[in-house]
N, C-alpha and C positions, 0 to 999 in steps of 0.2 A: 574191237578196233583200237580203242585207246591203249590197250595193253601192247599190241603190236607196235604202235607208234613210240611208246616209251622204250621198248626194247631196241628199236632202231636208233633212238637218240643216245642211249647208253653206249651202244656199239660204236656210233660215230664219234662220240666223245673219247672213248678208249683209243680209237684209231688215231685221233688227233694227238693224244698224249704220247703214243708210241712214236708217231712221226716227229713230234717236237724233240723227244729224247734222242732220236737218231740224228737229227740235225745238230743238236748240241754236241753229241759225241763226235760227229764228223768234223765239227769246227775246232775241236780241242786237240792239241798235241801234247796235252799233259797226261800224267798218269791217272789211273783210275781213282775216282773219288775227289779229284782236284777241280775247283771251280775255275771258270774262265770268264772273268769279269769283262764287261764291255767298257772300253775307254769312254765312250759317250755317256754311258750310264753313270760312270764314276764322276765325270765332270758335272753332270746334272745333279748328282748327289751333293757335291761340294757347293754348287751354286745355290742349291736349296738350303743348305746349312748356313751359308754366308753369301748373299748375292753380290757383295762388294769385294770379295776376296781377290778376284782376278782382274779387277778394273785398274786402270792406270792410277798411280798415286799423284793426282793433280787436284789442286785447290786454288780457288780465286778468293780474294778478300778485298773489302773496301778500306780506304784510309782517307784522311783529310789532306787535301792539297792546300798547304799554307804558303806556297811559293818559296820554299826553303831549300830547294835543291839547286846548287850552282851548276852552270852549264858543263863545267869540266868534271862534275860528279856524275852527270847523266840526267836521268829523269826519275820520277817516282816509280815508274814501271820497270826501269832498267838501270841498275847501279851496282856498286860493289856489294851492298847488303842484300839485295835480291838474289844475286849470284851466290853469296855466302849462305843464305837460307836454303837454297836448293841443294847446295853441296852438303851442308851439315844435317839438314832434316831428312834428306832423301825424298822430299816432296817437291813436285814441280809447281811452284806457286806462281800465281798471276796477280798483280796488283791493279786495283781499279780505283784511281784517285778521284775524289769528288771535292769541289770547292768548299772550303770550310764554312763559309757563310751562306751557302745555298745547298748544303749537303743533303738535307732531307728532300728538297725539291728534285735534285739530281737523282737521288736514289729512287724516288717515286717514278721518275721517267724510265729509269733502267728496269725497274720491276714491271711496269706496265708493258714494256716492249720485250720482256723476257730476256733481258741482257744483264740482269743484276748478278753480282758475284755470289759465290757459294756462302761466304761468311759476310754478313752485313752487321756493321757495328756502329753504335752511337753512345754518347754519354747520357742521352735522354731516355729514361725508362718509358715515358709516355709514348715515344715514337715506336718502341717495341710493341706496346699495346696496340697502336694503330695498325701495325703490320699484321698482328694476329687477327684483328677484326676484318682486315682486307683479305685474309687467307694467303698472305704472301710468305709466311714462315711456318715452321713446323716444330713440334715439341722435340726436345733433345734428350729427355730422360733415358729412353731406351738405348740411344747411342753411347751416352756416357756410361751407363751400366754395363753395356756389352764390350765396348772397345777401350775405355779409358783406364789408366792406372794412376798416373800422376795427378791429373785434375780431379779424379774421383777422390783420391786421398786428400787433396787440398780442400775440397768441399766438405769432407768429413771433419777436417780440422777447423773449418770456418762455417759452422752451421748458421750463423747469423745472416749469411748471404742468401740463404735459400728462399725466404719470403719475398725478397726483391726480385728473384728470378722466376718466381712462380705466378702463373696467371691461370685462373679457373682450374686450379688443382694440378696443373702440369707445368713443368719447367720449360720455358721457351727461350732461355738465354743462359749463357755462362758468363762469369765475371770473377775477377779477383778483387781483393780488398784494397781500398785506397789507404795510402799513408797520409799523415797529417799535412804534408806539403802539397798534396793534391786535393785534400778536402777543402783547403783554402783556395777557392776558385777565383774570386774577385778581390781586388784590393785598390787602394788609392794612395797616391804619392803627392807630395807638395814640395815646392822649392823653398827650403829653409833659408837659403841665402837671399831670396826675394823677401821673405818675411822679415829677416833681420835688417835688410836695407831700408824697408819702409816702416820699421818699428812696430810691426804687427805681431800679435800672439797667434799661436796655433788655434784655429777655430774648433769649437766643441759643439756649437749649435748651428742649425741651418741659417739663422739670421747672421751669425758671425761668419759663416762660410761665404754668404753673399757679400758681406762687407769686405772681406779679404779679396774676393774675386773682383769687385769693383775697383779696389786699390790696384790690383795687378793690371787691370785694363787701363786705368787713367794716370798712374803715377810713374810710368817708365821704369819698371823694376830692373830691366836689363841695361839701363843706363846708356842707350844709344841715341837718345834725343828724339826718338820716333814713337808714335802711337801704333806699334806693330806687334803687341803681345796679345795672346789669347789666354784668358784666365783658366778655362777648363776644357780639356779635350779627353778623348779616350774611346775605346771600343765598347765600354759597358756603362756609358753615361746614364741612359734611361734606366738600366737595371739598378744602378746605384741609387737613383732617385726612388725607385720602387721599393728596394730592399730597406732603405732608411725610413720609409713610410709603412713597411710591412704590407705591401700591396703588389706582389708580383702578379701580373695580369693573368697568367695561365695556371696559377696555383690555387688550390682550395685552402680555405681558412675555416677554423672553428670559431664562430661568433656566438657566444652563449650556448654552446653545445650544438649549434646548427651549422651545417656545411654551407659555405658561401663561396662563390667563385670570385677570385681576386679582382677581376676587371669590373665587377659590379659594386664594389665597396666604396663607401664615402672616401676611404683612404686613397683609392685609386684616383678619385677626383682631385685630391691634394697633390698627387704625383703629377697629374696633367697640369695643374696650376703652377707647380714648381718649374716644370719644363718650359712652360710659356714665359714665366718670369725671367728665367735665365736666358732664354733665346731673345726676347724683346729688349733686354738690357745689354745685349751684346757680350754676355759673359761666357758664351760658348762659341765654337766655330760655326759660322753661318751655314756651312756645308755639311754639318755632321749628320743630318738626316739622310743625305744622299751619298755619304762616304761609306759605301757598303763594304769595302775591303779594309777600311780604316787606315789606308796608307797615308792619307793627309793628316789624320790625327797623330799617327806615330811620327810623321815627319816634323810636325810642329813641336812635339815633345823632345825628340832627339836632337833637334837643331837649337833648342833653348828658347823657343818662342812661346812656350806654354808654362803655366805655373802650377796647375793641378792636373793629375793624370788618373783617370779611372779606367781600369782595364783588367784583363785576366791576370791573376797572380801566378797560377801554376805553369808547369812546363817550361820554366825559365824565362817566360815572356817579359816580365818586369826587368829581370836582370839583363837580358839582351838589350833592351831599349835604353837602360841606364848606362850600360857600357858604351853604347853608341853615342849617348849624350855626352859622356865625358870626353870622347874623342873630339867632339865639336866645341864643347864648352868645359874645359878642364876644371874650372873653379865652381861649377854647378854643384849644389849640395841638396839633392833630392832625399827626402826622408819619408817613411811610412806615415800616412794620415789615417787616424782612426775614424770610422764613420761617425758623423755628427748626429745629435739628437734632433728630432722634429717635434711638432706638437702632438704626434702620435706615439712618442716614446723613443727609446734608444735600442736600435737593432743592428745586428751585424750585416755586412754585405753577403752576397750569395756564397753559400758553402754547400759542398756536395754531400750526398749520403754515402754509405759505406761502399757500395759497389763501384769499381773503377770504370770499366767500359763494359757495356752490354753487347755481347756477341751473339747474334741469332743465325739460325740455319735457314737459308733459302729453301723454300718448298721444292724448287726445281733442282736442287743439288743432286749431282750424279753419284758422288762417292762420300757419304757421311763418315765412313771408316777412316779415310784419308784425312778428312777434316779433323776428326778427333785426335788422330796421331799427330797432326800439326799442333793442335792445342796442347797436347801432352808435352811435346817437345818444347814449346814455348815456356810453359809454366815450370818445367823441369830445369832447363838450362838456357834455352835460346834467348830469353828476354835479357839476360845479363849482358851479353855482348851487344845486342841491339840498342840497349839503353846507354851503355858506357863505352862501347868501342872495343878495340883489341888491347889486351893487357900488354904493357911494354911499349905500345905505340901511342895509345890515347890515354891510358891511365895506369896507375900502379896500385896494388892492393895494400891498403894501410889498415890493418886490424879489421878486415872485412868490409872496409869502405873503399869504393873506387875513387881514387884521387886523380883528377885531371892533370895531365902533364902540360898541355898547352891549350888555353881556352879558345884561341882563334882556330886552331886546327880541329878541336872538338866541334865547334860551331859549324864549320864547313863540312867536315867529313862524317860526323856522327849524329848531330842533333836531330836531323830529319828522320833518322831511322827508328826513333823511339816508338813511333806509332805502328810499326810493324810488330812490335812486341806488346800486343794488347792484352796479354795475360802475364802477370808478374807475381812471383812469390818473393816480394822484397820487404825488407825491414828498414825502419827509418827512425832516427832521432834528430831533433833540430840541430844538435851539436854536430851531426854528420855534415851539415852544410859547410862548416869551417874545414873539416877534414877533406871533403870531396873537392873543394875548389883548388884550382891550379896554384902553385906556390908563389907566383908573381904578385907584386904589391897590389895591382889593380884587382886581381881576382880575389885576393884575401879581403880587401876592403869591401868588395861587392858581396862576398859571402857573409861578412858580419852584418852588412845592411840587409841582406836577404833573410838572415836569421831574425833580425828585428822586425822585418816585414811580415814574416810568418807569425810571430807572436802577436803583432798588431792585427793581422787579418783574422786571427782566430780568437781574439780577446772577447769580442761580443758575439753572442750566439745569433745566428741567422734564424729568423722566425719560421719554423716549419712545424705546423700543428699536427700533421700526420706524417708518418715516415715515408710513404709513397702515395701517389695519386691513384684514384679509382680508374678503372679501365672498362669502358663499354662503348659499343658502336655509336650510340646516340651522342655521347659526350665527345668522342673523337671527331664525329662529323661536325658538331658545333664548333669545336676548337679550330678545325681546319678552315671553316667559313669565317669565324670571328677574327682570326689573326690578321688578315689583310684589312679587315674593316677597322680594327683598332689602330693599325698603322696609319690608315687614311684619316681617322679622327685626330690622332696625335698631330699629324702634319698640319691640319687645318687649325687646330687650337694653337699650336706654337707659332705658326708662320703667317696666318691670314687675318690678323687684326682683332680688334676688340669685339666684333660681333660673334666671334667663335670663342666663347669663354670655356673654362674648365667645366663649369656646371652644365653648359650645353653639351660638351663632349661626353661627360658621364651619362647624361640622360639619353643621348643617342646610342651609346653602347648598351645601356640597359634595355632600351626598346628593341635593339637588334637581338640581344640575348633572348628576350621574351619571344620575339617573332620566330626565332630559330628553334624554339622549344626548350628554352632554358629552365622554365619552371618545372617541367617534367624531369629534366636531367638533374635538377637540384634535389627533387624528391628521391630519385634513384641514388644519388650520391649519399643522401642521408641514410637510406636503407643499407647501402654498402658500408657506411661507417658503423652503424649499429651492429651489423653482422660481423665486422672485423676488428672493432676497437679492442676487444679483449686480447688480441694477439699483438697489438702494438706495444712497443717498448719505449 
């Protein structure tokens, strides 16, 4: 019985093969022995080989909205440079601006609602780590390996970047290397003309700085007969206090070989005490804690009503504000101010690590191949125009350095476009600042001042005990919860009287750190340090 069934199965199979061959022969109008491929099968094969090959070349990316696009230029989403990018790169880009001072909060909302852009970038490596633990972004290794040429070559030439881009053995971001002028992130400036008028020396210690600030408040340095000057303003005031005390609240420090979180250190208590002292003595703008976009601080500085300015040094921020100051107060003489020493030592203001901007790939990205093509175009040639403008219109090439032709025209038409160029293969020397500046007298004067400012901003090393911070879910959760708590404690200590001392504030932060699981996180950070310290340079 089984034998008969087997014979029937063989015969049926043979018949099916004959029938299939007949169908194939009937469908073919080619000569004998020629194949007749199915168009559908061919497309399927291509898709299997590269699932992104036939997708539209479209990429969206985030950028910081700094309010720098004039109405006649358009918007961050639609302007001459967005159109130029589309034409030159062949990629249909979409810009997603986020407010600079609430960037991470805005990006988090976009991610949660699945409306985040394909390319998400930040200066903060810790934020990239948080996105990894949230499952919001994906590794980029395979895409760079398969689709990149220019950036892959750049990374081979800059292997020192790889550890910063790697999390848990995989590369989760791309970045190019910072030049010295962008490593100097924060800086301070002081009105030399006010010092001269009041017969004061440049402060070198915190006590001297407070003495100078009191004189700027009480002795009418602008000579208008009114008590209307503010000694210290800026967008990085608390960061300056923290850096000069080596106590950045979100940074880890090595204390006798042990990993300690900055906000829990005695030195952070000193920072809180300094903030309270400056606020209660009226040496800072009373509204600085609520001046979230820093417009008031910038206005006080540029209108000549402030004597000391602490703010971002990079991206031309200092230079723009000083130029505006000279328009309002032509005789003003702002000069770079070196960070002063405190009882905790002498430390530089905040300085960046080697990577420029961390660019991550959204996990929901539709076309990673197009994204890599855009990154390659940027690092190969696109960045040059986005940073400097059009040759012959905005700059001329002077021995490889882009010299601005008209500073005001550059500020209006080009300055905002630099952040579209978030990957850059750029070389820099401090002397380039003098060459790059427009040839007019004000621009050259400002360039010389900028060069001196860069030298001052990098003279003292910022205390960074480890090259980059650890990243794990428990730490990221605590940081997210602790940040608003610290801000609330700061406000109470500074603004709400003698019952809220710096010692009280530090103790409250330590208790909250412990309640959130900080002791466990500290042990994890120590374990991470021991496992990775051999690779630190």
